[in-house]
C-alpha positions in Angstrom: -4.7 -9.1 14.6 -3.0 -12.3 15.6 -0.5 -14.2 13.5 -2.9 -16.9 13.0 -5.6 -14.3 11.6 -3.1 -12.9 9.6 -2.1 -16.1 7.8 -5.6 -17.3 7.3 -6.2 -13.9 5.5 -3.2 -14.5 3.4 -4.6 -17.9 2.3 -7.9 -16.7 1.7 -7.0 -13.5 -0.1 -4.2 -14.6 -2.2 -4.6 -18.3 -2.2 -2.5 -20.7 -0.1 0.1 -21.3 -2.6 0.6 -17.6 -4.0 0.1 -16.3 -0.9 2.9 -17.9 0.9 5.0 -17.4 -2.0 4.4 -13.6 -1.7 5.2 -13.7 1.8 8.5 -15.4 1.3 9.6 -13.4 -1.9 8.0 -10.1 -2.3 10.2 -7.2 -0.7 7.9 -4.1 0.7 9.5 -0.7 0.9 6.6 -0.1 3.6 8.5 -2.9 5.7 11.7 -1.3 5.6 12.7 -3.4 2.6 11.8 -6.8 4.2 9.6 -9.5 3.1 6.3 -10.3 4.8 8.1 -13.2 6.7 10.8 -11.2 7.7 8.9 -8.4 9.2 6.7 -10.9 11.0 9.8 -12.4 12.4 11.2 -9.1 13.2 8.1 -8.5 15.4 6.1 -5.9 13.3 2.5 -6.0 13.9 0.7 -8.3 11.7 -2.0 -5.6 10.9 0.9 -3.3 9.7 2.2 -6.2 7.6 -1.1 -7.0 6.2 -1.9 -3.4 5.2 1.3 -3.0 3.7 1.0 -6.2 1.6 -2.5 -5.2 0.5 -1.5 -1.9 -0.5 1.7 -3.3 -2.4 -0.9 -5.7 -4.3 -3.5 -3.1 -4.7 -6.3 -5.3 -3.0 -9.2 -3.2 -2.7 -10.7 -2.5 0.7 -13.7 -4.9 0.1 -11.3 -8.0 -0.5 -8.9 -7.3 2.2 -10.9 -9.2 5.0 -11.2 -12.6 3.3 -14.2 -14.6 2.9 -15.7 -14.5 6.4 -18.3 -11.6 6.2 -18.5 -11.7 10.1 -14.8 -11.2 10.5 -14.1 -7.7 12.2 -11.3 -5.9 10.0 -8.3 -4.8 11.5 -7.9 -1.3 12.5 -7.2 1.3 9.9 -3.5 2.0 9.1 
């Protein structure tokens, strides 16, 4: 997963405003007590960050891949 794809999924799954707020403010223990933005900036793979965010927000697997039914899902955690 590329950074561009990650941010597209954030916008699709959480909505542009709420998703960006989550990314900036939500501290996740799975990311070493960092926010999504901090983890991405620190070089954590977007796929790992995505799974950590979805797990923390209880996003079901069926909704994790956004609105594009043809999008290939990132590899499992």
